[in-house]
C-alpha positions in Angstrom: 0.0 0.0 0.0 1.1 3.6 -0.7 0.8 6.4 1.9 1.2 10.1 1.3 3.8 11.9 3.4 2.4 14.8 5.4 5.3 17.1 4.7 5.5 16.4 1.0 2.6 16.3 -1.5 4.7 14.6 -4.2 6.4 11.9 -2.1 4.6 8.6 -1.3 5.8 5.8 0.9 5.3 2.1 0.2 4.2 0.1 3.2 3.7 -3.6 3.7 0.0 -4.7 3.5 0.6 -7.6 5.9 1.5 -5.1 8.7 -0.3 -1.8 7.9 -3.4 -3.1 6.2 -4.7 -5.6 8.7 -8.3 -6.1 9.9 -9.3 -4.3 13.1 -9.2 -6.9 15.8 -11.0 -5.1 18.7 -10.9 -8.1 21.1 -7.2 -8.6 20.7 -6.4 -4.9 21.1 -8.6 -4.8 24.2 -6.8 -7.8 25.8 -3.4 -6.4 25.1 -4.2 -2.9 26.3 -5.8 -4.3 29.5 -2.8 -6.5 30.2 -0.4 -3.6 29.7 -2.4 -1.4 32.1 -2.7 -4.2 34.6 1.1 -4.7 34.5 1.5 -1.1 35.6 -0.4 -1.6 38.9 1.8 -1.6 41.9 -0.1 -4.3 43.8 1.5 -3.2 47.1 -1.7 -2.8 49.2 -1.5 -4.6 52.5 -3.9 -5.0 55.4 -3.7 -7.1 58.6 -6.0 -10.0 59.4 -7.2 -10.7 62.9 -4.2 -13.0 63.4 -1.7 -10.2 62.5 -3.2 -7.3 64.5 -1.3 -6.7 67.8 -3.1 -7.6 71.0 -6.3 -9.5 71.7 -4.6 -12.4 73.4 -6.8 -12.3 76.5 -10.6 -12.7 76.6 -12.1 -9.3 77.2 -14.6 -10.5 79.8 -16.2 -13.6 81.2 -18.3 -15.7 78.8 -21.4 -15.4 81.1 -22.7 -13.1 83.8 -21.8 -9.7 82.5 -24.9 -9.1 80.4 -22.8 -8.2 77.4 -22.4 -10.2 74.2 -19.8 -12.9 74.4 -16.4 -11.9 73.0 -13.2 -13.9 72.7 -10.8 -11.2 71.5 -10.6 -7.4 71.1 -9.1 -7.8 67.7 -12.2 -9.3 66.1 -13.1 -7.7 62.7 -16.3 -6.3 64.2 -14.3 -4.4 66.9 -12.7 -1.0 66.4 -9.0 -1.5 65.6 -9.7 -5.1 64.8 -8.4 -7.1 61.9 -9.8 -7.0 58.4 -12.0 -9.9 57.3 -10.7 -10.3 53.7 -7.4 -8.4 54.1 -5.7 -7.2 51.0 -2.2 -8.6 50.5 0.6 -7.7 48.0 0.0 -9.3 44.7 1.0 -9.1 41.0 -1.6 -8.0 38.5 0.5 -9.1 35.6 -1.3 -10.9 32.7 0.5 -13.1 30.2 0.5 -11.8 26.6 2.8 -13.6 24.2 4.8 -11.9 21.4 2.5 -13.0 18.6 -0.6 -11.4 20.3 1.3 -8.2 21.1 2.6 -7.8 17.6 -0.8 -8.6 16.1 -2.4 -5.9 18.3 0.2 -3.3 17.3 -0.3 -4.2 13.6 -4.1 -3.8 14.0 -3.7 -0.5 15.8 -1.4 1.0 13.1 -3.7 -0.3 10.3 -6.7 1.4 12.0 -4.8 4.6 12.5 -4.1 4.8 8.7 -7.7 4.0 7.8 -9.0 6.6 10.2 -6.5 9.2 8.9 -5.0 9.6 12.3 -1.5 8.7 11.3 0.8 11.4 9.8 4.1 10.3 8.3 7.0 12.7 7.8 10.5 12.3 6.4 12.0 13.7 9.6 10.9 15.8 12.6 13.4 18.0 14.4 13.5 21.5 16.0 16.4 23.9 15.6 16.0 25.4 19.1 14.7 24.0 22.4 11.8 26.5 22.4 8.1 25.4 22.8 6.9 28.2 20.5 9.0 26.9 17.6 7.9 23.4 18.3 4.2 24.4 18.2 4.7 26.3 15.0 6.0 23.1 13.3 3.0 21.2 14.7 0.6 23.9 13.3 2.2 23.5 9.8 1.3 19.8 9.8 -2.3 20.6 11.0 -2.2 18.1 13.8 -3.9 20.2 16.4 -2.6 20.3 19.9 -4.7 17.7 21.7 -3.5 14.2 22.4 -0.8 14.1 19.8 1.8 11.4 19.9 5.1 12.0 18.1 7.3 9.0 17.3 10.9 9.4 16.2 13.7 7.0 15.6 15.6 8.9 18.3 14.4 11.8 20.5 16.9 14.6 20.2 17.6 17.0 23.1 16.0 20.0 21.4 12.9 18.1 20.6 12.6 16.8 24.2 13.2 20.2 25.8 10.7 22.0 23.5 7.9 19.5 24.1 8.2 18.5 27.7 6.0 21.3 29.1 3.1 20.3 26.8 0.8 17.9 28.6 -1.3 17.0 25.5 1.8 16.2 23.3 3.9 13.1 23.9 7.3 12.5 22.3 8.7 9.0 22.3 11.2 6.8 20.4 10.2 3.5 18.9 11.2 1.5 22.0 9.1 3.6 24.4 5.9 3.2 22.3 3.1 1.1 23.8 -0.4 0.1 22.8 -2.0 2.4 25.3 -0.2 5.5 24.0 -1.2 4.6 20.4 -4.8 4.0 21.2 -5.2 7.1 23.3 -3.7 9.5 20.8 -6.0 11.4 18.5 -3.2 12.0 16.1 0.1 10.1 15.7 3.0 11.7 13.9 5.8 9.3 12.9 9.0 9.6 11.0 9.8 7.4 8.0 12.8 5.9 9.9 10.7 5.1 12.9 8.0 3.5 10.7 10.6 1.3 9.0 11.8 0.2 12.5 8.2 -0.9 13.3 8.0 -2.7 10.0 11.1 -4.7 11.0 9.8 -5.4 14.5 6.3 -6.5 13.4 7.3 -8.9 10.7 
């Protein structure tokens, strides 16, 4: 398939149909995105059960004769400062996703980005100075807007990083740092030809 470059009306780029013209597999993308987000959870929450709470070794009062309900320990879950019935413990939320599934999801996402006209391809994207104003001027020339834009380059240069780091709605990454959540969440994706070729090699 041929794709028009955003910074040149005359130049077209030839892309592999097996990678950038796949069917949209919503179930696979959902599974991979969910697994990626689950892997980012800390899973460090920890609570104490009635066996772990300090104290409560002695029976508070006699079983009979006091007129109060019987009680065996002051660390019962129904008591203040007692243990937790179903106490949360540290755990891993990691979900297994094999390489074939992950690559298939990325191929499907890229194919849908191209079909929905949300992917803009440029020969290169650099800024001469580390100034946000100059960076936004370049974005404006490409008509990408300034809301949820993901810029993917083969290598993030210092000027590009410094010029874009104060913009919350614009994310700049290299190929290695790109993940399915960032691709799905972006309204527009700007990618250089070199970065796209790297993805083409990785997704074979």
